[in-house]
Each structure stands twice: as structure tokens, then as C-alpha cells.
C-alpha positions in Angstrom: -0.2 -0.2 -0.3 0.9 3.4 -0.8 -0.1 7.0 -0.5 -2.3 7.9 -3.9 -1.5 11.9 -4.1 -0.8 15.0 -2.1 2.2 15.9 0.6 3.1 12.2 1.3 2.3 10.8 -2.1 4.2 7.7 -2.9 5.0 6.8 0.7 4.5 3.1 1.8 2.3 2.2 4.0 2.2 -0.7 6.5 -1.2 -3.3 6.8 -2.0 -5.4 9.7 -1.0 -9.2 9.3 -3.8 -11.4 9.0 -7.2 -11.4 7.3 -9.3 -9.3 9.8 -8.2 -6.4 8.8 -8.5 -5.6 4.9 -7.5 -2.5 3.8 -8.7 -0.4 0.4 -6.6 -1.1 -2.2 -4.8 1.7 -3.8 -7.2 1.7 -6.7 -10.0 1.9 -5.2 -8.7 4.6 -2.9 -7.5 6.6 -5.7 -10.8 6.2 -7.2 -12.5 7.5 -4.3 -10.9 10.4 -3.7 -11.1 11.5 -7.6 -14.7 11.9 -6.6 -13.5 13.4 -3.4 -11.1 15.8 -4.5 -13.2 19.1 -4.5 -14.2 18.1 -0.9 -11.0 17.4 1.0 -8.9 20.6 1.4 -9.7 21.9 4.7 -12.4 19.2 5.1 -12.7 17.9 8.5 -12.6 13.5 7.3 -14.2 10.5 10.1 -12.0 7.8 9.5 -14.8 4.6 11.0 -13.2 1.5 11.5 -9.9 2.9 10.4 -7.6 -0.1 10.0 -4.0 1.0 9.3 -5.8 4.7 8.7 -4.7 4.6 4.6 -8.0 6.2 4.1 -7.7 9.1 6.7 -3.5 9.6 5.8 -4.6 10.1 1.7 -6.9 12.6 3.2 -4.7 14.3 5.3 -2.3 14.3 2.3 -4.5 16.0 0.0 -5.2 18.8 2.5 -8.1 18.2 5.0 -7.7 20.1 8.1 -8.4 17.0 10.6 -9.0 13.5 10.9 -10.7 11.8 13.6 -9.8 7.9 13.3 -11.7 5.7 15.1 -10.2 2.1 15.2 -11.1 -0.8 18.3 -8.8 -3.5 16.9 -5.3 -3.3 18.4 -3.0 -4.7 15.9 -5.1 -2.4 13.5 -4.5 0.6 16.0 -0.4 -0.2 16.3 -0.4 -0.2 12.8 -2.3 2.9 12.5 0.0 4.5 15.1 3.5 3.3 13.1 2.4 4.8 9.9 1.0 8.3 11.2 4.9 8.2 13.4 6.6 6.9 10.1 5.0 9.8 8.0 5.9 12.2 10.7 2.6 13.3 11.0 2.3 14.6 14.7 -1.2 17.0 14.4 -4.0 17.2 12.6 -5.7 13.8 13.7 -7.0 12.5 16.7 -7.4 8.7 17.2 -10.3 6.7 19.5 -9.7 3.3 20.1 -12.9 1.4 20.3 -16.1 0.3 18.3 -17.0 2.4 16.2 -21.3 2.8 17.6 -20.3 3.4 20.9 -18.2 6.1 19.9 -20.6 7.7 18.1 -23.2 6.7 20.8 -21.2 8.4 23.6 -20.1 11.5 21.8 -23.6 12.0 20.7 -24.8 11.9 24.4 -21.8 13.8 25.6 -22.2 17.0 24.2 -25.0 19.0 22.0 -22.2 20.0 19.5 -19.7 17.5 18.3 -17.2 18.9 16.1 -19.0 18.6 12.2 -17.0 16.5 9.8 -17.8 17.3 6.2 -16.8 13.5 4.8 -17.1 10.2 6.6 -16.0 6.9 5.5 -17.3 3.6 7.0 -15.5 0.6 6.0 -16.2 -2.4 8.2 -15.2 -5.9 8.5 -17.0 -7.4 5.3 -18.1 -10.1 7.5 -19.6 -7.6 9.9 -22.5 -7.1 7.1 -25.0 -5.2 10.6 -22.5 -2.9 11.2 -23.3 -1.1 7.8 -26.9 -0.2 9.5 -26.1 0.3 12.6 -23.5 2.9 11.6 -25.5 4.7 8.8 -28.4 4.7 11.1 -26.5 6.5 13.5 -25.1 8.9 11.6 -28.6 9.8 9.8 -30.6 9.6 13.4 -29.1 10.7 16.6 -25.5 11.1 15.8 -26.5 13.2 12.6 -24.6 16.5 15.0 -21.2 14.6 13.6 -22.0 15.6 10.0 -21.8 19.6 8.6 -24.7 20.5 6.4 -24.0 19.2 3.0 -21.4 15.9 4.5 -20.8 13.3 2.6 -21.4 9.9 3.8 -19.4 7.3 2.5 -19.3 3.3 3.1 -17.2 1.1 1.3 -18.6 -2.9 0.9 -18.4 -5.9 -1.1 -20.3 -5.2 -4.1 -22.9 -8.0 -4.0 -23.9 -6.4 -0.5 -26.9 -4.4 -1.6 -27.0 -1.6 1.2 -30.4 0.3 1.9 -31.0 3.2 -0.5 -31.6 5.6 2.5 -31.0 5.3 6.5 -32.7 7.9 8.8 -31.8 11.1 7.5 -29.1 10.0 4.9 -29.5 9.2 1.1 -27.9 6.9 -1.1 -26.5 9.3 -4.2 -24.3 7.5 -6.1 -22.9 3.8 -6.0 -19.5 3.1 -8.0 -18.6 -0.6 -8.4 -14.8 -1.6 -8.8 -13.7 -5.2 -9.3 -15.7 -6.9 -6.3 -15.9 -3.9 -4.1 -18.4 -0.7 -4.1 -18.9 2.5 -2.9 -22.1 3.8 -1.7 -22.1 7.8 -1.2 -24.7 8.9 1.0 -25.9 12.7 1.8 -28.3 14.4 4.6 -31.9 14.8 3.3 -32.6 18.0 2.7 -35.3 19.5 5.7 
């Protein structure tokens, strides 16, 4: 794995060993960031199920103002921190270790105004299919304060796994398929 573009272009990234973490391919990351290009500069980016941090680090490399990484697997957290350290990234990010749903629940209850994000990316393990509905429903409902007005939420999933067209206030606006993977793009329905 490597950073595709920006400040850290072509720099290598490590990935956790084993099959429990499935890094987003370089090609799919490039497709994702080609679509997100107009939104990334100075954006707040929420990287849920961050794994190695490749998506959030790519966002930082391309000019995101800050990234919030959320990951619970200890091996992935170790690799995420090592990747940030290896690249010399010391600011512009926060790491929350724990389950994504717990993070969204607790932060939504902790205060009325969590820091809003312009982009949220979710990529749970493919075998944890129920996580998609849980997290998308939270972002489209009780945890919607995490999203800035006009924010986009992207879910990476298996192409054969069909996600719903809407989750609470989130409405799918685009579906991109590449190989065995797909990216579903959601935005909040206008009030």
C-alpha cells in the first residue's frame, strides 16, 4: 500500500497482518479520492473502522484539515500509529480506540455539538454486515451532529452486498463499483 497523491505521495504504508483487516486497495482509494477531490481541502474527515489509517492518511495528504480515526482492533491501532509516526504526522488527527457504534453513541450523548465532519468514511469488516446499518442509521439519526451541512458519507462494501437507499436522513446519491468492491455515497436529505 502507498499514499496515492498529495504531500505524502508514493510513501508506503503498512497493513496489519492476517485477514481480520482488509485494506482498501490503492485503485479503489484513487477512485474514492477522485470523486472527493473538491471536498477534501480543509475538510474534517471521519475515518470509521480506520484499520491501518490508509484512507484518513490519504485525506491528510490531500489537504484535509483534520481526521478523526476510530478503530478498536489493537493490531490495527498499532499499525495506524506506526504509519502516522513513519510519515512524521504529529498533528491534525485524533485516534479513538473502541467500537464505532459506541464512539458515535457516547459522543452524541456527551454534548449537543460534536465537531462536525464534511466527509465520513465507513469500512467495517465485510463479515460484519450488520455494522453498515447500525452506523449509517446512527449517522442518519442520533449521531447526525457529527456531519456538517452538506456532508457526504461513503460506505465501502462488497459489490454483492446491497446497502439500503436510505438510512434515516441519509439518502444514497451514488454507487460506484470496482472489482468485488463498491462505494455507496450518501448525503443528508434536505429538511
